[in-house]
PDB file with one MODEL, atoms N, CA, C and O in Angstrom:
MODEL        1
ATOM      1  N   UNK A   1     -31.035 -57.348  14.082  1.00  0.00           N
ATOM      2  CA  UNK A   1     -32.121 -58.012  14.509  1.00  0.00           C
ATOM      3  C   UNK A   1     -33.076 -57.169  15.362  1.00  0.00           C
ATOM      4  O   UNK A   1     -32.655 -56.356  16.184  1.00  0.00           O
ATOM      5  N   UNK A   2     -34.377 -57.392  15.137  1.00  0.00           N
ATOM      6  CA  UNK A   2     -35.370 -56.687  16.032  1.00  0.00           C
ATOM      7  C   UNK A   2     -36.091 -57.689  16.929  1.00  0.00           C
ATOM      8  O   UNK A   2     -36.390 -58.841  16.614  1.00  0.00           O
ATOM      9  N   UNK A   3     -36.324 -57.087  18.086  1.00  0.00           N
ATOM     10  CA  UNK A   3     -36.930 -57.989  19.109  1.00  0.00           C
ATOM     11  C   UNK A   3     -38.318 -57.241  19.564  1.00  0.00           C
ATOM     12  O   UNK A   3     -38.432 -56.020  19.450  1.00  0.00           O
ATOM     13  N   UNK A   4     -39.180 -57.925  19.998  1.00  0.00           N
ATOM     14  CA  UNK A   4     -40.313 -57.396  20.631  1.00  0.00           C
ATOM     15  C   UNK A   4     -40.445 -58.103  22.040  1.00  0.00           C
ATOM     16  O   UNK A   4     -40.455 -59.334  22.080  1.00  0.00           O
ATOM     17  N   UNK A   5     -40.531 -57.463  23.024  1.00  0.00           N
ATOM     18  CA  UNK A   5     -40.690 -58.011  24.472  1.00  0.00           C
ATOM     19  C   UNK A   5     -42.013 -57.614  25.198  1.00  0.00           C
ATOM     20  O   UNK A   5     -42.338 -56.429  25.271  1.00  0.00           O
ATOM     21  N   UNK A   6     -42.708 -58.525  25.689  1.00  0.00           N
ATOM     22  CA  UNK A   6     -43.847 -58.123  26.516  1.00  0.00           C
ATOM     23  C   UNK A   6     -43.506 -58.253  28.003  1.00  0.00           C
ATOM     24  O   UNK A   6     -43.010 -59.297  28.425  1.00  0.00           O
ATOM     25  N   UNK A   7     -43.734 -57.320  28.722  1.00  0.00           N
ATOM     26  CA  UNK A   7     -43.237 -57.506  30.150  1.00  0.00           C
ATOM     27  C   UNK A   7     -44.137 -57.077  30.975  1.00  0.00           C
ATOM     28  O   UNK A   7     -44.756 -56.079  30.606  1.00  0.00           O
ATOM     29  N   UNK A   8     -44.441 -57.598  32.138  1.00  0.00           N
ATOM     30  CA  UNK A   8     -45.112 -57.176  33.296  1.00  0.00           C
ATOM     31  C   UNK A   8     -44.321 -56.822  34.456  1.00  0.00           C
ATOM     32  O   UNK A   8     -43.244 -57.398  34.612  1.00  0.00           O
ATOM     33  N   UNK A   9     -44.697 -55.981  35.267  1.00  0.00           N
ATOM     34  CA  UNK A   9     -43.809 -55.802  36.507  1.00  0.00           C
ATOM     35  C   UNK A   9     -44.685 -55.970  37.733  1.00  0.00           C
ATOM     36  O   UNK A   9     -45.779 -55.407  37.770  1.00  0.00           O
ATOM     37  N   UNK A  10     -44.214 -56.784  38.825  1.00  0.00           N
ATOM     38  CA  UNK A  10     -45.067 -56.997  40.061  1.00  0.00           C
ATOM     39  C   UNK A  10     -44.176 -56.494  41.055  1.00  0.00           C
ATOM     40  O   UNK A  10     -43.326 -57.253  41.523  1.00  0.00           O
ATOM     41  N   UNK A  11     -44.269 -55.235  41.462  1.00  0.00           N
ATOM     42  CA  UNK A  11     -43.414 -54.819  42.851  1.00  0.00           C
ATOM     43  C   UNK A  11     -44.089 -55.525  43.946  1.00  0.00           C
ATOM     44  O   UNK A  11     -45.312 -55.632  44.035  1.00  0.00           O
ATOM     45  N   UNK A  12     -43.230 -56.006  44.782  1.00  0.00           N
ATOM     46  CA  UNK A  12     -43.688 -56.717  46.105  1.00  0.00           C
ATOM     47  C   UNK A  12     -43.707 -55.747  47.323  1.00  0.00           C
ATOM     48  O   UNK A  12     -43.139 -55.990  48.387  1.00  0.00           O
ATOM     49  N   UNK A  13     -44.432 -54.604  47.047  1.00  0.00           N
ATOM     50  CA  UNK A  13     -44.718 -53.630  48.018  1.00  0.00           C
ATOM     51  C   UNK A  13     -46.182 -53.339  48.062  1.00  0.00           C
ATOM     52  O   UNK A  13     -46.932 -53.820  47.212  1.00  0.00           O
ATOM     53  N   UNK A  14     -46.629 -52.544  49.053  1.00  0.00           N
ATOM     54  CA  UNK A  14     -48.136 -52.193  49.222  1.00  0.00           C
ATOM     55  C   UNK A  14     -48.494 -51.164  48.251  1.00  0.00           C
ATOM     56  O   UNK A  14     -49.578 -51.176  47.667  1.00  0.00           O
ATOM     57  N   UNK A  15     -47.563 -50.238  48.062  1.00  0.00           N
ATOM     58  CA  UNK A  15     -47.855 -49.271  47.008  1.00  0.00           C
ATOM     59  C   UNK A  15     -47.234 -49.555  45.771  1.00  0.00           C
ATOM     60  O   UNK A  15     -46.140 -49.048  45.520  1.00  0.00           O
ATOM     61  N   UNK A  16     -47.852 -50.374  44.892  1.00  0.00           N
ATOM     62  CA  UNK A  16     -47.334 -50.987  43.736  1.00  0.00           C
ATOM     63  C   UNK A  16     -47.387 -50.153  42.469  1.00  0.00           C
ATOM     64  O   UNK A  16     -46.581 -50.278  41.547  1.00  0.00           O
ATOM     65  N   UNK A  17     -48.453 -49.245  42.495  1.00  0.00           N
ATOM     66  CA  UNK A  17     -48.734 -48.578  41.250  1.00  0.00           C
ATOM     67  C   UNK A  17     -47.675 -47.516  40.870  1.00  0.00           C
ATOM     68  O   UNK A  17     -47.382 -47.389  39.681  1.00  0.00           O
ATOM     69  N   UNK A  18     -47.075 -46.734  41.824  1.00  0.00           N
ATOM     70  CA  UNK A  18     -46.137 -45.936  41.531  1.00  0.00           C
ATOM     71  C   UNK A  18     -44.851 -46.486  40.989  1.00  0.00           C
ATOM     72  O   UNK A  18     -44.299 -45.810  40.120  1.00  0.00           O
ATOM     73  N   UNK A  19     -44.273 -47.641  41.378  1.00  0.00           N
ATOM     74  CA  UNK A  19     -43.122 -48.102  40.546  1.00  0.00           C
ATOM     75  C   UNK A  19     -43.384 -48.807  39.246  1.00  0.00           C
ATOM     76  O   UNK A  19     -42.471 -48.985  38.439  1.00  0.00           O
ATOM     77  N   UNK A  20     -44.493 -49.173  39.049  1.00  0.00           N
ATOM     78  CA  UNK A  20     -45.065 -49.495  37.612  1.00  0.00           C
ATOM     79  C   UNK A  20     -45.040 -48.263  36.662  1.00  0.00           C
ATOM     80  O   UNK A  20     -44.461 -48.235  35.576  1.00  0.00           O
ATOM     81  N   UNK A  21     -45.781 -47.208  37.246  1.00  0.00           N
ATOM     82  CA  UNK A  21     -45.628 -46.232  36.364  1.00  0.00           C
ATOM     83  C   UNK A  21     -44.367 -45.425  36.277  1.00  0.00           C
ATOM     84  O   UNK A  21     -44.214 -44.620  35.359  1.00  0.00           O
ATOM     85  N   UNK A  22     -43.524 -45.601  37.136  1.00  0.00           N
ATOM     86  CA  UNK A  22     -42.118 -45.028  36.986  1.00  0.00           C
ATOM     87  C   UNK A  22     -41.416 -45.818  36.002  1.00  0.00           C
ATOM     88  O   UNK A  22     -40.774 -45.248  35.120  1.00  0.00           O
ATOM     89  N   UNK A  23     -41.482 -47.195  36.078  1.00  0.00           N
ATOM     90  CA  UNK A  23     -40.783 -48.054  35.003  1.00  0.00           C
ATOM     91  C   UNK A  23     -41.267 -47.709  33.509  1.00  0.00           C
ATOM     92  O   UNK A  23     -40.468 -47.666  32.574  1.00  0.00           O
ATOM     93  N   UNK A  24     -42.590 -47.478  33.370  1.00  0.00           N
ATOM     94  CA  UNK A  24     -43.105 -47.340  32.052  1.00  0.00           C
ATOM     95  C   UNK A  24     -42.822 -45.924  31.638  1.00  0.00           C
ATOM     96  O   UNK A  24     -42.720 -45.730  30.427  1.00  0.00           O
ATOM     97  N   UNK A  25     -42.663 -44.794  32.538  1.00  0.00           N
ATOM     98  CA  UNK A  25     -42.285 -43.593  32.134  1.00  0.00           C
ATOM     99  C   UNK A  25     -40.843 -43.589  31.759  1.00  0.00           C
ATOM    100  O   UNK A  25     -40.459 -42.940  30.786  1.00  0.00           O
ATOM    101  N   UNK A  26     -39.997 -44.321  32.531  1.00  0.00           N
ATOM    102  CA  UNK A  26     -38.558 -44.399  32.058  1.00  0.00           C
ATOM    103  C   UNK A  26     -38.313 -44.876  30.698  1.00  0.00           C
ATOM    104  O   UNK A  26     -37.531 -44.318  29.929  1.00  0.00           O
ATOM    105  N   UNK A  27     -39.129 -46.122  30.361  1.00  0.00           N
ATOM    106  CA  UNK A  27     -39.172 -46.754  29.034  1.00  0.00           C
ATOM    107  C   UNK A  27     -39.581 -45.777  28.069  1.00  0.00           C
ATOM    108  O   UNK A  27     -38.935 -45.702  27.024  1.00  0.00           O
ATOM    109  N   UNK A  28     -40.564 -45.012  28.263  1.00  0.00           N
ATOM    110  CA  UNK A  28     -40.962 -43.924  27.213  1.00  0.00           C
ATOM    111  C   UNK A  28     -40.144 -42.945  26.957  1.00  0.00           C
ATOM    112  O   UNK A  28     -40.349 -42.230  25.976  1.00  0.00           O
ATOM    113  N   UNK A  29     -38.967 -42.715  27.875  1.00  0.00           N
ATOM    114  CA  UNK A  29     -38.133 -41.594  27.677  1.00  0.00           C
ATOM    115  C   UNK A  29     -37.021 -41.915  26.606  1.00  0.00           C
ATOM    116  O   UNK A  29     -36.215 -41.044  26.281  1.00  0.00           O
ATOM    117  N   UNK A  30     -36.991 -43.233  26.041  1.00  0.00           N
ATOM    118  CA  UNK A  30     -36.108 -43.455  24.993  1.00  0.00           C
ATOM    119  C   UNK A  30     -36.499 -43.333  23.589  1.00  0.00           C
ATOM    120  O   UNK A  30     -37.521 -43.895  23.197  1.00  0.00           O
ATOM    121  N   UNK A  31     -35.837 -42.712  22.879  1.00  0.00           N
ATOM    122  CA  UNK A  31     -36.433 -42.304  21.399  1.00  0.00           C
ATOM    123  C   UNK A  31     -36.142 -43.467  20.593  1.00  0.00           C
ATOM    124  O   UNK A  31     -36.740 -43.469  19.517  1.00  0.00           O
ATOM    125  N   UNK A  32     -35.361 -44.491  20.823  1.00  0.00           N
ATOM    126  CA  UNK A  32     -34.829 -45.553  19.978  1.00  0.00           C
ATOM    127  C   UNK A  32     -35.474 -46.702  20.213  1.00  0.00           C
ATOM    128  O   UNK A  32     -34.945 -47.712  19.747  1.00  0.00           O
ATOM    129  N   UNK A  33     -36.681 -46.847  20.933  1.00  0.00           N
ATOM    130  CA  UNK A  33     -37.535 -48.047  21.168  1.00  0.00           C
ATOM    131  C   UNK A  33     -38.895 -47.670  20.971  1.00  0.00           C
ATOM    132  O   UNK A  33     -39.195 -46.477  21.030  1.00  0.00           O
ATOM    133  N   UNK A  34     -39.754 -48.543  20.744  1.00  0.00           N
ATOM    134  CA  UNK A  34     -41.269 -48.400  20.615  1.00  0.00           C
ATOM    135  C   UNK A  34     -41.786 -48.959  21.872  1.00  0.00           C
ATOM    136  O   UNK A  34     -41.428 -50.086  22.214  1.00  0.00           O
ATOM    137  N   UNK A  35     -42.565 -48.295  22.559  1.00  0.00           N
ATOM    138  CA  UNK A  35     -43.237 -48.727  23.651  1.00  0.00           C
ATOM    139  C   UNK A  35     -44.775 -48.644  23.599  1.00  0.00           C
ATOM    140  O   UNK A  35     -45.305 -47.602  23.214  1.00  0.00           O
ATOM    141  N   UNK A  36     -45.450 -49.628  23.946  1.00  0.00           N
ATOM    142  CA  UNK A  36     -46.975 -49.679  23.861  1.00  0.00           C
ATOM    143  C   UNK A  36     -47.388 -50.269  25.336  1.00  0.00           C
ATOM    144  O   UNK A  36     -46.964 -51.310  25.838  1.00  0.00           O
ATOM    145  N   UNK A  37     -48.228 -49.434  25.844  1.00  0.00           N
ATOM    146  CA  UNK A  37     -48.629 -50.144  27.366  1.00  0.00           C
ATOM    147  C   UNK A  37     -50.098 -50.528  27.129  1.00  0.00           C
ATOM    148  O   UNK A  37     -50.957 -49.869  26.542  1.00  0.00           O
ATOM    149  N   UNK A  38     -50.204 -51.735  27.709  1.00  0.00           N
ATOM    150  CA  UNK A  38     -51.785 -52.268  27.729  1.00  0.00           C
ATOM    151  C   UNK A  38     -52.068 -52.340  29.307  1.00  0.00           C
ATOM    152  O   UNK A  38     -51.231 -51.937  30.115  1.00  0.00           O
ATOM    153  N   UNK A  39     -53.143 -52.811  29.643  1.00  0.00           N
ATOM    154  CA  UNK A  39     -53.683 -52.968  30.965  1.00  0.00           C
ATOM    155  C   UNK A  39     -52.866 -53.802  31.836  1.00  0.00           C
ATOM    156  O   UNK A  39     -52.751 -53.503  33.025  1.00  0.00           O
ATOM    157  N   UNK A  40     -52.288 -54.827  31.340  1.00  0.00           N
ATOM    158  CA  UNK A  40     -51.597 -55.847  32.223  1.00  0.00           C
ATOM    159  C   UNK A  40     -49.983 -55.984  31.823  1.00  0.00           C
ATOM    160  O   UNK A  40     -49.194 -56.644  32.500  1.00  0.00           O
ATOM    161  N   UNK A  41     -49.641 -55.296  30.683  1.00  0.00           N
ATOM    162  CA  UNK A  41     -48.184 -55.432  30.206  1.00  0.00           C
ATOM    163  C   UNK A  41     -47.811 -54.274  29.336  1.00  0.00           C
ATOM    164  O   UNK A  41     -48.635 -53.490  28.866  1.00  0.00           O
ATOM    165  N   UNK A  42     -46.415 -54.210  29.136  1.00  0.00           N
ATOM    166  CA  UNK A  42     -45.979 -53.279  28.205  1.00  0.00           C
ATOM    167  C   UNK A  42     -45.211 -53.994  27.144  1.00  0.00           C
ATOM    168  O   UNK A  42     -44.513 -54.954  27.470  1.00  0.00           O
ATOM    169  N   UNK A  43     -45.275 -53.639  26.010  1.00  0.00           N
ATOM    170  CA  UNK A  43     -44.555 -54.191  24.800  1.00  0.00           C
ATOM    171  C   UNK A  43     -43.465 -53.162  24.451  1.00  0.00           C
ATOM    172  O   UNK A  43     -43.697 -51.976  24.215  1.00  0.00           O
ATOM    173  N   UNK A  44     -42.233 -53.751  24.445  1.00  0.00           N
ATOM    174  CA  UNK A  44     -40.929 -52.898  23.912  1.00  0.00           C
ATOM    175  C   UNK A  44     -40.550 -53.508  22.668  1.00  0.00           C
ATOM    176  O   UNK A  44     -40.476 -54.736  22.615  1.00  0.00           O
ATOM    177  N   UNK A  45     -40.283 -52.747  21.587  1.00  0.00           N
ATOM    178  CA  UNK A  45     -39.638 -53.271  20.344  1.00  0.00           C
ATOM    179  C   UNK A  45     -38.574 -52.195  19.951  1.00  0.00           C
ATOM    180  O   UNK A  45     -38.619 -50.988  20.189  1.00  0.00           O
ATOM    181  N   UNK A  46     -37.589 -52.915  19.284  1.00  0.00           N
ATOM    182  CA  UNK A  46     -36.533 -52.183  18.635  1.00  0.00           C
ATOM    183  C   UNK A  46     -35.310 -53.064  18.547  1.00  0.00           C
ATOM    184  O   UNK A  46     -35.382 -54.265  18.807  1.00  0.00           O
ATOM    185  N   UNK A  47     -34.244 -52.505  18.200  1.00  0.00           N
ATOM    186  CA  UNK A  47     -33.055 -53.260  17.930  1.00  0.00           C
ATOM    187  C   UNK A  47     -32.746 -54.219  19.229  1.00  0.00           C
ATOM    188  O   UNK A  47     -32.957 -53.814  20.372  1.00  0.00           O
ATOM    189  N   UNK A  48     -32.267 -55.428  18.969  1.00  0.00           N
ATOM    190  CA  UNK A  48     -32.234 -56.520  19.942  1.00  0.00           C
ATOM    191  C   UNK A  48     -31.367 -55.900  21.280  1.00  0.00           C
ATOM    192  O   UNK A  48     -31.799 -55.693  22.414  1.00  0.00           O
ATOM    193  N   UNK A  49     -30.115 -55.699  20.792  1.00  0.00           N
ATOM    194  CA  UNK A  49     -29.136 -55.367  21.672  1.00  0.00           C
ATOM    195  C   UNK A  49     -29.310 -54.129  22.452  1.00  0.00           C
ATOM    196  O   UNK A  49     -28.826 -53.971  23.573  1.00  0.00           O
ATOM    197  N   UNK A  50     -30.114 -53.135  21.735  1.00  0.00           N
ATOM    198  CA  UNK A  50     -30.383 -51.856  22.477  1.00  0.00           C
ATOM    199  C   UNK A  50     -31.616 -52.131  23.428  1.00  0.00           C
ATOM    200  O   UNK A  50     -31.643 -51.589  24.533  1.00  0.00           O
ATOM    201  N   UNK A  51     -32.624 -52.955  23.019  1.00  0.00           N
ATOM    202  CA  UNK A  51     -33.569 -53.193  23.940  1.00  0.00           C
ATOM    203  C   UNK A  51     -33.273 -53.967  25.134  1.00  0.00           C
ATOM    204  O   UNK A  51     -33.884 -53.765  26.184  1.00  0.00           O
ATOM    205  N   UNK A  52     -32.313 -54.892  25.012  1.00  0.00           N
ATOM    206  CA  UNK A  52     -31.851 -55.708  26.180  1.00  0.00           C
ATOM    207  C   UNK A  52     -31.070 -54.891  27.063  1.00  0.00           C
ATOM    208  O   UNK A  52     -31.192 -55.010  28.283  1.00  0.00           O
ATOM    209  N   UNK A  53     -30.190 -53.979  26.484  1.00  0.00           N
ATOM    210  CA  UNK A  53     -29.453 -52.990  27.421  1.00  0.00           C
ATOM    211  C   UNK A  53     -30.342 -51.955  28.181  1.00  0.00           C
ATOM    212  O   UNK A  53     -30.117 -51.704  29.365  1.00  0.00           O
ATOM    213  N   UNK A  54     -31.301 -51.390  27.523  1.00  0.00           N
ATOM    214  CA  UNK A  54     -32.304 -50.619  28.250  1.00  0.00           C
ATOM    215  C   UNK A  54     -33.128 -51.326  29.209  1.00  0.00           C
ATOM    216  O   UNK A  54     -33.343 -50.746  30.274  1.00  0.00           O
ATOM    217  N   UNK A  55     -33.655 -52.536  29.015  1.00  0.00           N
ATOM    218  CA  UNK A  55     -34.298 -53.348  29.839  1.00  0.00           C
ATOM    219  C   UNK A  55     -33.434 -53.864  31.008  1.00  0.00           C
ATOM    220  O   UNK A  55     -33.959 -54.076  32.101  1.00  0.00           O
ATOM    221  N   UNK A  56     -32.312 -54.040  30.828  1.00  0.00           N
ATOM    222  CA  UNK A  56     -31.249 -54.413  32.004  1.00  0.00           C
ATOM    223  C   UNK A  56     -31.029 -53.239  32.869  1.00  0.00           C
ATOM    224  O   UNK A  56     -31.085 -53.416  34.086  1.00  0.00           O
ATOM    225  N   UNK A  57     -30.755 -51.918  32.343  1.00  0.00           N
ATOM    226  CA  UNK A  57     -30.622 -50.847  33.059  1.00  0.00           C
ATOM    227  C   UNK A  57     -31.828 -50.279  33.881  1.00  0.00           C
ATOM    228  O   UNK A  57     -31.604 -49.700  34.944  1.00  0.00           O
ATOM    229  N   UNK A  58     -33.173 -50.443  33.383  1.00  0.00           N
ATOM    230  CA  UNK A  58     -34.384 -50.006  33.962  1.00  0.00           C
ATOM    231  C   UNK A  58     -34.934 -51.029  34.953  1.00  0.00           C
ATOM    232  O   UNK A  58     -35.569 -50.669  35.944  1.00  0.00           O
ATOM    233  N   UNK A  59     -34.664 -52.404  34.653  1.00  0.00           N
ATOM    234  CA  UNK A  59     -35.043 -53.390  35.820  1.00  0.00           C
ATOM    235  C   UNK A  59     -34.032 -53.266  36.915  1.00  0.00           C
ATOM    236  O   UNK A  59     -34.473 -53.420  38.054  1.00  0.00           O
ATOM    237  N   UNK A  60     -32.751 -53.015  36.779  1.00  0.00           N
ATOM    238  CA  UNK A  60     -31.940 -52.777  37.831  1.00  0.00           C
ATOM    239  C   UNK A  60     -32.389 -51.555  38.776  1.00  0.00           C
ATOM    240  O   UNK A  60     -32.467 -51.600  40.004  1.00  0.00           O
ATOM    241  N   UNK A  61     -32.656 -50.504  37.985  1.00  0.00           N
ATOM    242  CA  UNK A  61     -33.179 -49.275  38.706  1.00  0.00           C
ATOM    243  C   UNK A  61     -34.405 -49.488  39.469  1.00  0.00           C
ATOM    244  O   UNK A  61     -34.645 -48.867  40.505  1.00  0.00           O
ATOM    245  N   UNK A  62     -35.216 -50.401  38.938  1.00  0.00           N
ATOM    246  CA  UNK A  62     -36.539 -50.647  39.736  1.00  0.00           C
ATOM    247  C   UNK A  62     -36.200 -51.517  41.001  1.00  0.00           C
ATOM    248  O   UNK A  62     -36.723 -51.197  42.068  1.00  0.00           O
ATOM    249  N   UNK A  63     -35.386 -52.557  40.945  1.00  0.00           N
ATOM    250  CA  UNK A  63     -34.958 -53.414  41.947  1.00  0.00           C
ATOM    251  C   UNK A  63     -34.178 -52.451  43.163  1.00  0.00           C
ATOM    252  O   UNK A  63     -34.317 -52.641  44.371  1.00  0.00           O
ATOM    253  N   UNK A  64     -33.416 -51.489  42.603  1.00  0.00           N
ATOM    254  CA  UNK A  64     -32.685 -50.754  43.579  1.00  0.00           C
ATOM    255  C   UNK A  64     -33.693 -49.653  44.255  1.00  0.00           C
ATOM    256  O   UNK A  64     -33.467 -49.271  45.403  1.00  0.00           O
ATOM    257  N   UNK A  65     -34.765 -49.173  43.543  1.00  0.00           N
ATOM    258  CA  UNK A  65     -35.768 -48.402  44.043  1.00  0.00           C
ATOM    259  C   UNK A  65     -36.764 -49.087  45.077  1.00  0.00           C
ATOM    260  O   UNK A  65     -37.078 -48.617  46.171  1.00  0.00           O
ATOM    261  N   UNK A  66     -37.162 -50.180  44.576  1.00  0.00           N
ATOM    262  CA  UNK A  66     -38.313 -51.008  45.214  1.00  0.00           C
ATOM    263  C   UNK A  66     -37.845 -52.040  46.279  1.00  0.00           C
ATOM    264  O   UNK A  66     -38.396 -52.175  47.372  1.00  0.00           O
ATOM    265  N   UNK A  67     -36.836 -52.711  45.874  1.00  0.00           N
ATOM    266  CA  UNK A  67     -36.348 -53.726  46.559  1.00  0.00           C
ATOM    267  C   UNK A  67     -36.737 -54.964  45.834  1.00  0.00           C
ATOM    268  O   UNK A  67     -36.121 -55.307  44.825  1.00  0.00           O
ATOM    269  N   UNK A  68     -37.792 -55.685  46.335  1.00  0.00           N
ATOM    270  CA  UNK A  68     -38.196 -56.835  45.637  1.00  0.00           C
ATOM    271  C   UNK A  68     -39.298 -56.619  44.645  1.00  0.00           C
ATOM    272  O   UNK A  68     -40.283 -55.950  44.957  1.00  0.00           O
ATOM    273  N   UNK A  69     -39.168 -57.155  43.477  1.00  0.00           N
ATOM    274  CA  UNK A  69     -40.108 -56.983  42.323  1.00  0.00           C
ATOM    275  C   UNK A  69     -39.815 -58.056  41.430  1.00  0.00           C
ATOM    276  O   UNK A  69     -38.660 -58.402  41.183  1.00  0.00           O
ATOM    277  N   UNK A  70     -41.086 -58.732  40.811  1.00  0.00           N
ATOM    278  CA  UNK A  70     -40.936 -59.711  39.810  1.00  0.00           C
ATOM    279  C   UNK A  70     -41.301 -59.118  38.430  1.00  0.00           C
ATOM    280  O   UNK A  70     -42.261 -58.379  38.211  1.00  0.00           O
ATOM    281  N   UNK A  71     -40.455 -59.522  37.596  1.00  0.00           N
ATOM    282  CA  UNK A  71     -40.612 -59.100  36.074  1.00  0.00           C
ATOM    283  C   UNK A  71     -40.874 -60.361  35.367  1.00  0.00           C
ATOM    284  O   UNK A  71     -40.125 -61.329  35.505  1.00  0.00           O
ATOM    285  N   UNK A  72     -42.023 -60.382  34.535  1.00  0.00           N
ATOM    286  CA  UNK A  72     -42.475 -61.577  33.881  1.00  0.00           C
ATOM    287  C   UNK A  72     -42.439 -61.137  32.383  1.00  0.00           C
ATOM    288  O   UNK A  72     -43.303 -60.346  32.002  1.00  0.00           O
ATOM    289  N   UNK A  73     -41.404 -61.641  31.421  1.00  0.00           N
ATOM    290  CA  UNK A  73     -41.276 -61.221  30.174  1.00  0.00           C
ATOM    291  C   UNK A  73     -41.421 -62.324  29.080  1.00  0.00           C
ATOM    292  O   UNK A  73     -41.168 -63.498  29.350  1.00  0.00           O
ATOM    293  N   UNK A  74     -41.837 -61.928  27.832  1.00  0.00           N
ATOM    294  CA  UNK A  74     -41.861 -62.816  26.654  1.00  0.00           C
ATOM    295  C   UNK A  74     -41.032 -62.177  25.707  1.00  0.00           C
ATOM    296  O   UNK A  74     -41.223 -60.976  25.516  1.00  0.00           O
ATOM    297  N   UNK A  75     -40.042 -62.833  25.007  1.00  0.00           N
ATOM    298  CA  UNK A  75     -39.190 -62.303  24.053  1.00  0.00           C
ATOM    299  C   UNK A  75     -39.461 -63.040  22.651  1.00  0.00           C
ATOM    300  O   UNK A  75     -39.325 -64.257  22.525  1.00  0.00           O
ATOM    301  N   UNK A  76     -39.882 -62.137  21.548  1.00  0.00           N
ATOM    302  CA  UNK A  76     -40.131 -62.596  20.263  1.00  0.00           C
ATOM    303  C   UNK A  76     -39.152 -61.945  19.274  1.00  0.00           C
ATOM    304  O   UNK A  76     -38.945 -60.735  19.188  1.00  0.00           O
ATOM    305  N   UNK A  77     -38.611 -62.854  18.584  1.00  0.00           N
ATOM    306  CA  UNK A  77     -37.866 -62.484  17.309  1.00  0.00           C
ATOM    307  C   UNK A  77     -38.677 -61.714  16.519  1.00  0.00           C
ATOM    308  O   UNK A  77     -39.448 -62.386  15.834  1.00  0.00           O
ATOM    309  N   UNK A  78     -38.760 -60.523  16.386  1.00  0.00           N
ATOM    310  CA  UNK A  78     -39.627 -59.645  15.593  1.00  0.00           C
ATOM    311  C   UNK A  78     -39.380 -59.613  14.082  1.00  0.00           C
ATOM    312  O   UNK A  78     -40.252 -59.246  13.294  1.00  0.00           O
ATOM    313  N   UNK A  79     -38.106 -60.029  13.690  1.00  0.00           N
ATOM    314  CA  UNK A  79     -37.724 -60.230  12.310  1.00  0.00           C
ATOM    315  C   UNK A  79     -38.647 -61.394  11.822  1.00  0.00           C
ATOM    316  O   UNK A  79     -39.346 -61.275  10.816  1.00  0.00           O
ATOM    317  N   UNK A  80     -38.617 -62.454  12.541  1.00  0.00           N
ATOM    318  CA  UNK A  80     -39.178 -63.637  12.006  1.00  0.00           C
ATOM    319  C   UNK A  80     -40.641 -63.585  12.071  1.00  0.00           C
ATOM    320  O   UNK A  80     -41.362 -64.182  11.271  1.00  0.00           O
ATOM    321  N   UNK A  81     -41.119 -62.770  13.158  1.00  0.00           N
ATOM    322  CA  UNK A  81     -42.596 -62.744  13.227  1.00  0.00           C
ATOM    323  C   UNK A  81     -43.211 -61.890  11.933  1.00  0.00           C
ATOM    324  O   UNK A  81     -44.285 -62.126  11.381  1.00  0.00           O
ATOM    325  N   UNK A  82     -42.330 -60.914  11.613  1.00  0.00           N
ATOM    326  CA  UNK A  82     -42.747 -60.036  10.507  1.00  0.00           C
ATOM    327  C   UNK A  82     -42.651 -60.887   9.094  1.00  0.00           C
ATOM    328  O   UNK A  82     -43.498 -60.743   8.213  1.00  0.00           O
ATOM    329  N   UNK A  83     -41.587 -61.742   8.978  1.00  0.00           N
ATOM    330  CA  UNK A  83     -41.418 -62.539   7.641  1.00  0.00           C
ATOM    331  C   UNK A  83     -42.630 -63.554   7.650  1.00  0.00           C
ATOM    332  O   UNK A  83     -43.284 -63.802   6.637  1.00  0.00           O
ATOM    333  N   UNK A  84     -42.847 -64.067   8.778  1.00  0.00           N
ATOM    334  CA  UNK A  84     -44.074 -65.043   8.779  1.00  0.00           C
ATOM    335  C   UNK A  84     -45.414 -64.396   8.278  1.00  0.00           C
ATOM    336  O   UNK A  84     -46.212 -64.908   7.493  1.00  0.00           O
ATOM    337  N   UNK A  85     -45.504 -63.185   8.879  1.00  0.00           N
ATOM    338  CA  UNK A  85     -46.762 -62.237   8.621  1.00  0.00           C
ATOM    339  C   UNK A  85     -46.661 -62.023   7.124  1.00  0.00           C
ATOM    340  O   UNK A  85     -47.643 -62.339   6.453  1.00  0.00           O
ATOM    341  N   UNK A  86     -45.719 -61.582   6.592  1.00  0.00           N
ATOM    342  CA  UNK A  86     -45.583 -61.419   5.168  1.00  0.00           C
ATOM    343  C   UNK A  86     -45.805 -62.458   4.037  1.00  0.00           C
ATOM    344  O   UNK A  86     -46.231 -62.274   2.896  1.00  0.00           O
ATOM    345  N   UNK A  87     -45.345 -63.770   4.744  1.00  0.00           N
ATOM    346  CA  UNK A  87     -45.631 -65.031   3.865  1.00  0.00           C
ATOM    347  C   UNK A  87     -47.215 -65.278   3.910  1.00  0.00           C
ATOM    348  O   UNK A  87     -47.784 -65.707   2.907  1.00  0.00           O
ATOM    349  N   UNK A  88     -47.856 -65.024   4.986  1.00  0.00           N
ATOM    350  CA  UNK A  88     -49.286 -65.132   5.007  1.00  0.00           C
ATOM    351  C   UNK A  88     -50.139 -64.346   4.291  1.00  0.00           C
ATOM    352  O   UNK A  88     -51.274 -64.717   3.993  1.00  0.00           O
ATOM    353  N   UNK A  89     -49.647 -63.217   3.971  1.00  0.00           N
ATOM    354  CA  UNK A  89     -50.357 -61.936   3.155  1.00  0.00           C
ATOM    355  C   UNK A  89     -50.394 -62.330   1.756  1.00  0.00           C
ATOM    356  O   UNK A  89     -50.871 -61.570   0.913  1.00  0.00           O
TER     357      UNK A  89
ENDMDL
END
């Protein structure tokens, strides 16, 4: 099963840009997921279990490095989304 996650990171520190860039950089280091960065969020897609494992690892790393940080995420069943798109065409 494929998943697409749209995630935003809000580090609760004065210097908030560096932790966001570090999180995105770490996500981009994985070859088996697709990462698209927009101005206010990042989209990650790939195998459901793999994406969830990577997100768990990298969110924990952010919390360990920064302390307090808020993650806001939306999870979409990418298979169902693609099937619906194919039906509409």
